[in-house]
Residue frames relative to the residue before (quaternion, step in Angstrom):
aa qw qx qy qz dx dy dz
M 1.0000 0.0000 0.0000 0.0000 0.00 0.00 0.00
N 0.2392 -0.7854 0.5579 0.1211 3.56 -0.71 1.05
L 0.1588 -0.7775 0.6047 0.0677 3.49 -0.93 0.96
D 0.2409 -0.7652 0.5821 0.1327 3.55 -0.83 1.00
F 0.1782 -0.7922 0.5795 0.0703 3.51 -0.70 1.14
I 0.5200 -0.6292 0.4825 0.3175 3.53 -1.14 0.69
D 0.3914 -0.7053 0.5424 0.2348 3.54 -0.92 0.94
F 0.0477 0.8202 -0.5593 0.1105 3.57 -0.19 1.32
S 0.0562 -0.8350 0.5470 -0.0214 3.56 -0.32 1.28
F 0.7163 -0.4217 0.3332 0.4450 3.54 -1.36 0.02
L 0.6280 0.5456 -0.3338 0.4433 3.58 1.05 -0.75
D 0.6135 0.5379 -0.3464 0.4630 3.58 1.11 -0.64
V 0.6399 0.5149 -0.3136 0.4765 3.56 1.03 -0.85
L 0.6532 0.5119 -0.3031 0.4684 3.57 0.97 -0.89
D 0.6283 0.5441 -0.3230 0.4526 3.55 1.03 -0.84
I 0.6665 0.4938 -0.2925 0.4757 3.59 0.90 -0.94
F 0.6494 0.5306 -0.3141 0.4451 3.57 0.97 -0.87
L 0.6779 0.4916 -0.2899 0.4634 3.58 0.91 -0.91
V 0.6245 0.5178 -0.3337 0.4801 3.57 1.06 -0.72
A 0.6377 0.5262 -0.3236 0.4602 3.59 1.01 -0.81
V 0.6409 0.5186 -0.3164 0.4692 3.57 1.01 -0.83
L 0.6471 0.5224 -0.3095 0.4612 3.56 0.96 -0.91
L 0.6759 0.4912 -0.2931 0.4648 3.59 0.89 -0.94
F 0.6277 0.5362 -0.3367 0.4528 3.56 1.07 -0.74
Y 0.6486 0.5097 -0.3181 0.4674 3.59 0.93 -0.87
I 0.6456 0.5127 -0.3193 0.4673 3.57 0.95 -0.85
Y 0.6464 0.5173 -0.3146 0.4643 3.58 0.97 -0.84
K 0.6474 0.5231 -0.3193 0.4531 3.60 0.95 -0.87
L 0.6706 0.5071 -0.2960 0.4534 3.56 1.02 -0.81
L 0.7641 0.4064 -0.1954 0.4613 3.55 0.97 -0.90
K 0.5099 0.6777 -0.4174 0.3261 3.58 1.18 -0.48
G 0.8345 0.1902 -0.1631 0.4907 3.53 -0.89 0.99
T 0.6442 0.4923 -0.3317 0.4823 3.59 1.24 0.13
V 0.6484 -0.5050 0.3942 0.4112 3.56 -1.32 0.26
A 0.5720 0.6355 -0.3707 0.3629 3.57 1.13 -0.67
I 0.5851 0.5872 -0.3826 0.4080 3.61 1.09 -0.60
N 0.6275 0.5285 -0.3363 0.4625 3.61 1.10 -0.65
I 0.6160 0.5348 -0.3380 0.4694 3.58 1.11 -0.69
V 0.6428 0.5215 -0.3179 0.4624 3.57 0.97 -0.87
I 0.6397 0.5138 -0.3230 0.4716 3.59 0.98 -0.83
G 0.6466 0.5239 -0.3147 0.4565 3.58 1.00 -0.82
I 0.6491 0.5094 -0.3071 0.4743 3.57 0.99 -0.86
A 0.6492 0.5157 -0.3121 0.4639 3.56 0.97 -0.88
F 0.6411 0.5238 -0.3178 0.4622 3.58 1.04 -0.78
I 0.6476 0.5021 -0.3128 0.4803 3.59 0.99 -0.83
F 0.6371 0.5287 -0.3223 0.4590 3.58 0.99 -0.82
L 0.6433 0.5214 -0.3168 0.4626 3.58 0.99 -0.85
I 0.6483 0.5057 -0.3135 0.4750 3.59 0.95 -0.89
W 0.6261 0.5506 -0.3282 0.4441 3.58 1.01 -0.84
K 0.6691 0.4920 -0.2937 0.4733 3.58 0.95 -0.88
V 0.6380 0.5209 -0.3256 0.4643 3.58 1.03 -0.78
T 0.6699 0.4942 -0.3009 0.4653 3.60 0.93 -0.89
Q 0.6107 0.5337 -0.3465 0.4713 3.57 1.13 -0.62
A 0.6727 0.5024 -0.2945 0.4564 3.55 0.94 -0.93
L 0.7155 0.4221 -0.2387 0.5029 3.59 1.13 -0.67
H 0.4116 -0.7436 0.4336 0.2993 3.56 1.38 0.12
M 0.3180 0.7101 -0.5464 0.3099 3.57 0.95 0.91
E 0.2349 -0.8594 0.4391 0.1159 3.51 0.41 1.35
M 0.6926 0.4933 -0.3061 0.4281 3.61 0.77 -0.94
L 0.7080 0.4547 -0.2673 0.4696 3.57 0.77 -1.03
S 0.6600 0.5001 -0.3153 0.4636 3.59 0.96 -0.85
G 0.6274 0.5357 -0.3330 0.4566 3.58 1.09 -0.69
I 0.6505 0.5107 -0.3122 0.4676 3.57 0.97 -0.87
L 0.6813 0.4812 -0.2871 0.4710 3.57 0.89 -0.94
G 0.6228 0.5488 -0.3316 0.4482 3.57 1.08 -0.75
Y 0.6670 0.4794 -0.2965 0.4871 3.57 0.93 -0.88
L 0.6285 0.5468 -0.3324 0.4422 3.56 1.04 -0.79
L 0.6975 0.4662 -0.2692 0.4730 3.57 0.93 -0.91
S 0.7043 0.4704 -0.2761 0.4544 3.58 0.89 -0.90
G 0.7333 0.4195 -0.2360 0.4802 3.57 1.07 -0.68
G 0.6156 0.5897 -0.3406 0.3966 3.56 1.24 -0.02
V 0.3512 0.7618 -0.4885 0.2401 3.58 1.23 0.19
I 0.6711 0.4931 -0.3005 0.4649 3.57 0.87 -0.95
A 0.6382 0.5272 -0.3224 0.4591 3.56 1.01 -0.83
L 0.6490 0.5164 -0.3157 0.4609 3.57 1.00 -0.82
I 0.6184 0.5398 -0.3436 0.4562 3.59 1.02 -0.76
I 0.6565 0.5008 -0.3036 0.4754 3.57 1.01 -0.82
V 0.6745 0.5060 -0.2932 0.4506 3.57 0.87 -0.98
F 0.7811 0.3136 -0.1489 0.5189 3.56 0.94 -0.95
Q 0.1946 0.8251 -0.5123 0.1378 3.58 1.14 0.53
Q 0.6855 0.4835 -0.2854 0.4636 3.56 0.86 -0.96
E 0.6796 0.4897 -0.2999 0.4565 3.59 0.90 -0.89
I 0.6318 0.5236 -0.3328 0.4647 3.61 1.03 -0.77
R 0.6413 0.5230 -0.3214 0.4604 3.56 1.00 -0.84
K 0.6640 0.4979 -0.3015 0.4694 3.58 0.95 -0.86
F 0.6356 0.5325 -0.3278 0.4528 3.58 1.04 -0.80
L 0.6769 0.4816 -0.2922 0.4738 3.59 0.90 -0.93
L 0.6416 0.5118 -0.3258 0.4692 3.56 1.05 -0.74
M 0.6086 0.5597 -0.3400 0.4481 3.56 1.08 -0.75
I 0.6852 0.4710 -0.2726 0.4841 3.55 0.95 -0.95
G 0.6965 0.5089 -0.2733 0.4257 3.55 0.92 -0.97
T 0.7426 0.3865 -0.2269 0.4977 3.58 1.10 -0.62
T 0.3931 0.7082 -0.4955 0.3136 3.60 1.20 0.20
N 0.1924 -0.7900 0.5771 0.0765 3.55 -0.77 1.10
F 0.3042 -0.7973 0.4969 0.1577 3.57 -0.56 1.13
S 0.7239 0.4779 -0.2399 0.4360 3.58 1.18 -0.32
T 0.7069 0.4576 -0.2706 0.4665 3.61 1.18 -0.38
K 0.7230 -0.4311 0.3202 0.4347 3.49 -1.34 0.13
K 0.7241 0.3811 -0.2289 0.5273 3.54 1.07 -0.74
G 0.3628 0.7698 -0.4530 0.2655 3.53 1.15 0.59
F 0.8351 -0.2529 0.1512 0.4646 3.51 -1.30 -0.35
L 0.6642 0.5008 -0.3239 0.4507 3.58 0.89 -0.87
N 0.6575 0.4897 -0.3199 0.4749 3.57 1.04 -0.69
Q 0.5782 0.5686 -0.3799 0.4451 3.60 1.15 -0.52
L 0.7115 0.4331 -0.2520 0.4927 3.58 1.15 -0.59
K 0.2524 0.8130 -0.4955 0.1727 3.59 1.17 0.52
F 0.5281 0.6411 -0.4163 0.3699 3.60 1.21 -0.28
L 0.5591 0.6049 -0.3966 0.4053 3.60 1.24 -0.24
K 0.5538 0.5944 -0.3980 0.4261 3.56 1.26 -0.31
T 0.5505 -0.6364 0.4262 0.3321 3.55 -1.11 0.65
E 0.7998 0.0635 -0.0219 0.5965 3.56 1.11 -0.56
I 0.1951 -0.7964 0.5671 0.0782 3.56 -0.93 0.93
H 0.0470 -0.7854 0.6172 0.0080 3.56 -0.86 0.98
T 0.2277 -0.7510 0.5979 0.1631 3.54 -1.17 0.52
E 0.3527 -0.7400 0.5363 0.2011 3.54 -1.07 0.75
T 0.4485 0.7124 -0.4471 0.3024 3.58 1.25 -0.12
D 0.3191 -0.7571 0.5463 0.1628 3.56 -0.77 1.12
V 0.2109 -0.8223 0.5206 0.0906 3.55 0.13 1.33
E 0.6493 0.5427 -0.3261 0.4214 3.59 0.92 -0.86
T 0.6604 0.5036 -0.3026 0.4676 3.58 0.97 -0.87
I 0.6479 0.5180 -0.3134 0.4623 3.58 0.96 -0.89
L 0.6878 0.4807 -0.2842 0.4638 3.57 0.89 -0.93
T 0.6280 0.5330 -0.3335 0.4585 3.60 1.02 -0.75
A 0.6348 0.5206 -0.3218 0.4716 3.57 1.02 -0.80
C 0.6447 0.5161 -0.3153 0.4676 3.58 1.01 -0.82
V 0.6327 0.5242 -0.3296 0.4650 3.60 1.02 -0.77
N 0.6559 0.5049 -0.3097 0.4679 3.59 0.95 -0.84
L 0.6504 0.4978 -0.3094 0.4832 3.58 1.03 -0.80
S 0.6179 0.5637 -0.3296 0.4380 3.55 1.10 -0.75
K 0.6399 0.5497 -0.3237 0.4286 3.58 1.00 -0.82
T 0.7475 0.3461 -0.2024 0.5297 3.60 1.09 -0.64
K 0.4000 -0.7357 0.4508 0.3089 3.57 1.34 0.15
T 0.3098 0.7317 -0.5284 0.2990 3.51 0.87 1.06
G 0.3981 -0.7454 0.4842 0.2269 3.58 -0.57 1.14
A 0.0866 0.7933 -0.5957 0.0914 3.56 -1.00 0.85
L 0.0537 -0.7751 0.6289 0.0305 3.54 -1.23 0.58
L 0.0469 -0.8006 0.5962 -0.0370 3.54 -0.53 1.27
V 0.1254 -0.7785 0.6133 0.0455 3.55 -0.89 1.00
I 0.1585 -0.7946 0.5830 0.0599 3.57 -0.65 1.15
E 0.3363 -0.7649 0.5205 0.1761 3.56 -0.57 1.18
K 0.1543 -0.7723 0.6096 0.0903 3.53 -1.07 0.80
T 0.8387 -0.0727 0.0707 0.5351 3.61 -0.54 -1.12
N 0.6851 0.4804 -0.2911 0.4638 3.58 0.92 -0.89
N 0.4142 -0.7046 0.5246 0.2384 3.55 -0.88 0.99
L 0.2197 -0.8123 0.5339 0.0823 3.58 -0.81 1.05
D 0.2619 0.7936 -0.5141 0.1933 3.60 1.15 0.45
F 0.6257 0.5517 -0.3453 0.4299 3.58 1.05 -0.69
L 0.6706 0.4350 -0.2912 0.5256 3.59 1.23 -0.36
I 0.6159 0.5709 -0.3387 0.4244 3.56 1.00 -0.85
N 0.6456 0.5499 -0.3168 0.4247 3.56 1.04 -0.78
T 0.6230 0.5395 -0.3490 0.4461 3.61 1.23 -0.26
G 0.7372 0.3930 -0.2167 0.5052 3.59 1.26 -0.27
D 0.6334 -0.4894 0.4215 0.4262 3.54 -1.28 -0.51
K 0.3534 -0.7639 0.5029 0.1965 3.56 -0.60 1.14
M 0.0513 -0.7714 0.6342 0.0049 3.51 -1.19 0.78
N 0.1171 -0.7599 0.6268 0.1260 3.54 -1.32 0.03
A 0.3027 0.7710 -0.4879 0.2754 3.53 0.64 1.21
L 0.4783 -0.6600 0.5012 0.2905 3.56 -0.93 0.93
V 0.5353 -0.6501 0.4384 0.3141 3.55 -0.93 0.93
N 0.2513 0.7264 -0.6262 0.1307 3.54 -0.99 0.91
E 0.6900 -0.5254 0.3087 0.3906 3.54 -1.19 0.55
A 0.6694 0.5319 -0.3120 0.4143 3.58 0.83 -0.99
I 0.6712 0.4951 -0.3084 0.4575 3.59 0.92 -0.87
I 0.6567 0.5101 -0.3198 0.4542 3.59 0.89 -0.91
E 0.6817 0.4862 -0.2915 0.4626 3.58 0.91 -0.91
S 0.6654 0.4972 -0.3111 0.4618 3.60 1.01 -0.76
I 0.5936 0.5691 -0.3648 0.4367 3.60 1.10 -0.63
F 0.7860 0.3423 -0.1656 0.4875 3.57 0.86 -0.97
Y 0.3483 0.7126 -0.5195 0.3178 3.58 1.24 0.26
K 0.5752 -0.6730 0.3407 0.3164 3.58 -0.75 1.10
N 0.7203 0.4121 -0.2558 0.4959 3.62 1.10 -0.56
S 0.4814 0.6637 -0.4372 0.3696 3.57 1.30 0.09
P 0.4728 -0.6787 0.4776 0.2962 3.62 -0.96 0.79
L 0.6687 0.5146 -0.2889 0.4522 3.60 1.27 -0.26
H 0.5199 0.7101 -0.3951 0.2633 3.60 1.20 -0.28
D 0.5996 0.5592 -0.3740 0.4335 3.62 1.14 -0.43
G 0.7785 0.3164 -0.2388 0.4866 3.57 -1.08 0.68
A 0.6122 -0.5679 0.4223 0.3526 3.54 -1.32 -0.23
T 0.2978 -0.7064 0.6083 0.2058 3.52 -1.33 0.37
V 0.2328 -0.7914 0.5560 0.1021 3.57 -0.82 1.04
I 0.1448 -0.7798 0.6068 0.0518 3.56 -0.94 0.99
R 0.0059 0.7828 -0.6202 0.0503 3.54 -0.92 1.03
D 0.8491 -0.0783 0.0273 0.5217 3.58 -0.72 1.09
N 0.7001 -0.5018 0.2430 0.4460 3.55 0.91 1.06
Y 0.6247 0.4761 -0.3683 0.4974 3.57 1.19 0.54
I 0.3778 -0.6670 0.5876 0.2590 3.54 -1.09 0.76
V 0.1147 -0.8492 0.5151 0.0181 3.57 -0.36 1.24
A 0.8127 0.0179 -0.0159 0.5823 3.61 1.21 -0.24
T 0.1226 -0.7547 0.6393 0.0819 3.54 -1.22 0.63
R 0.7944 0.2850 -0.2371 0.4811 3.57 -1.33 0.25
V 0.2747 0.7796 -0.5100 0.2379 3.56 1.09 0.76
I 0.3288 -0.7290 0.5716 0.1837 3.55 -1.02 0.88
L 0.1682 -0.8097 0.5598 0.0529 3.56 -0.68 1.14
P 0.5365 -0.5912 0.4774 0.3671 3.59 -1.20 0.47
V 0.3151 -0.7687 0.5316 0.1652 3.58 -0.84 0.98
S 0.4142 -0.7088 0.5177 0.2410 3.55 -0.93 0.94
N 0.2532 -0.7677 0.5738 0.1313 3.53 -1.07 0.84
S 0.3034 0.7901 -0.4867 0.2164 3.56 1.26 0.30
A 0.4117 -0.7164 0.5155 0.2269 3.54 -0.94 0.95
K 0.5639 0.6237 -0.3752 0.3902 3.59 1.27 -0.24
I 0.5757 0.5951 -0.3820 0.4105 3.59 1.23 -0.37
P 0.4548 -0.6972 0.4745 0.2862 3.64 -0.65 1.03
S 0.5845 -0.6280 0.3972 0.3259 3.56 -1.05 0.79
R 0.5901 0.5987 -0.3740 0.3918 3.60 1.15 -0.47
F 0.6359 0.5099 -0.3325 0.4745 3.59 1.24 -0.33
G 0.3503 -0.7797 0.4946 0.1574 3.53 -0.90 1.00
L 0.8092 -0.2996 0.2160 0.4568 3.53 -1.36 -0.35
R 0.6186 0.5562 -0.3537 0.4277 3.58 1.03 -0.74
H 0.6635 0.4914 -0.3039 0.4754 3.58 0.96 -0.84
R 0.6583 0.5104 -0.3110 0.4577 3.58 0.95 -0.86
A 0.6334 0.5219 -0.3308 0.4658 3.58 1.08 -0.68
A 0.6459 0.5147 -0.3167 0.4664 3.59 1.00 -0.83
I 0.6582 0.4885 -0.3044 0.4853 3.57 0.97 -0.84
G 0.6408 0.5574 -0.3192 0.4204 3.57 0.99 -0.86
V 0.7092 0.4426 -0.2786 0.4727 3.60 0.82 -0.92
S 0.6760 0.4776 -0.3071 0.4697 3.61 1.07 -0.64
E 0.5660 0.5567 -0.3858 0.4701 3.59 1.27 -0.22
K 0.7660 0.4026 -0.1866 0.4650 3.56 0.95 -0.93
T 0.7736 0.1756 -0.1190 0.5970 3.60 1.22 -0.34
D 0.5379 -0.6114 0.4547 0.3606 3.58 -1.28 0.00
A 0.3245 0.7489 -0.5080 0.2752 3.59 1.23 0.41
I 0.2485 -0.7445 0.5973 0.1649 3.55 -1.20 0.54
C 0.2278 -0.8097 0.5369 0.0656 3.57 -1.02 0.85
L 0.1452 -0.7259 0.6647 0.1005 3.50 -1.21 0.75
L 0.0533 -0.8239 0.5623 -0.0460 3.54 -0.76 1.07
V 0.1547 -0.7638 0.6206 0.0867 3.55 -1.00 0.88
S 0.3607 -0.7537 0.5128 0.1970 3.55 -0.69 1.10
E 0.4247 -0.7109 0.5092 0.2346 3.55 -0.92 0.96
E 0.6683 0.5073 -0.2946 0.4575 3.58 1.15 -0.58
T 0.8268 0.2278 -0.0855 0.5072 3.58 0.81 -0.99
G 0.4124 -0.7045 0.4744 0.3295 3.59 1.19 -0.49
E 0.4394 0.7114 -0.4452 0.3204 3.58 1.29 0.05
I 0.3183 -0.7305 0.5754 0.1844 3.57 -1.04 0.83
S 0.1031 -0.7951 0.5968 0.0310 3.57 -0.74 1.08
Y 0.1883 -0.7535 0.6219 0.1002 3.52 -1.12 0.78
I 0.0210 -0.8276 0.5576 -0.0612 3.56 -0.60 1.17
K 0.1639 0.7500 -0.6323 0.1038 3.54 -1.01 0.91
D 0.8268 0.1699 -0.1576 0.5125 3.57 -1.20 0.60
G 0.6750 -0.5316 0.2931 0.4193 3.57 1.05 0.76
E 0.7052 0.4258 -0.2556 0.5060 3.59 1.23 0.28
F 0.5141 -0.6068 0.5055 0.3346 3.54 -1.26 0.47
V 0.2430 -0.7429 0.6070 0.1437 3.56 -0.98 0.90
L 0.2944 -0.7884 0.5194 0.1484 3.56 -0.54 1.18
Y 0.0262 0.7779 -0.6272 0.0287 3.57 -1.15 0.68
K 0.4244 -0.7310 0.4894 0.2145 3.56 -1.17 0.64
S 0.8007 0.0689 -0.0188 0.5947 3.58 1.17 -0.51
L 0.6493 -0.5080 0.3885 0.4115 3.56 -1.27 0.26
E 0.6047 0.5542 -0.3548 0.4488 3.56 1.12 -0.66
E 0.6585 0.4916 -0.3073 0.4799 3.58 0.98 -0.83
L 0.6266 0.5292 -0.3309 0.4668 3.57 1.02 -0.79
H 0.6325 0.5332 -0.3235 0.4594 3.58 0.99 -0.84
R 0.6684 0.4944 -0.3052 0.4645 3.59 0.91 -0.89
K 0.6598 0.5066 -0.3133 0.4582 3.58 0.91 -0.89
L 0.6732 0.5091 -0.2944 0.4483 3.55 0.89 -0.97
E 0.6643 0.5062 -0.3001 0.4609 3.56 0.94 -0.91
K 0.6476 0.5208 -0.3110 0.4612 3.56 1.01 -0.83
D 0.6994 0.4749 -0.2751 0.4578 3.59 0.90 -0.91
V 0.6250 0.5242 -0.3364 0.4705 3.58 1.07 -0.69
M 0.6792 0.4894 -0.2823 0.4685 3.57 1.04 -0.80
A 0.5877 0.6211 -0.3673 0.3661 3.59 1.11 -0.66
């Protein structure tokens, strides 16, 4: 009895690995956004198309085929923000630093932990809120933010309440711009962020809010913002405000997103 074995080479393994990496990046970009529902819808239409092909339902399969093949431009428009973030993720990957390519593949580890002290960061924001001291904290996740860090003053200070509050003290030379946190270290202050031009942002929000939305549109960083006018603490990710009812809920959301 002759048995035919599948010819499986190293290149096949590499091919599967690269596809897995690509799918993981796409998942990271779409997770928690409305776009994930669009992807599910497209996958469902594709499945129906394959079923109609197998059943030789020529008319329906033809319509679905044209819909899928002619929708590339529409998909580019729909996923414009996600495509931009994906290209930025690839373009800003640093092969030589701790947050480089190997760190981007941290999902291969069996368990992921974060050292970021969420409680300390949030407590500092609450203290700043009580005095209506404006602040903008950017917490780096998977996307490397060196291209932004280079626009500010580099630091290497362990996160603690006193340092965060002193940075944003109104007479401090460091209070303008954003502060970037990486792995529980303040790595830069006075960072210049890309400002969002979205017309959806209410006019009552100023430049600090637009900057937080702008950086979270282009990267997977998450932002904590203290309003100088109202003292309100805003949590922004994926270019949108994350609503919460209490500080405890905000703490849970922040901790979950930092760990993700």
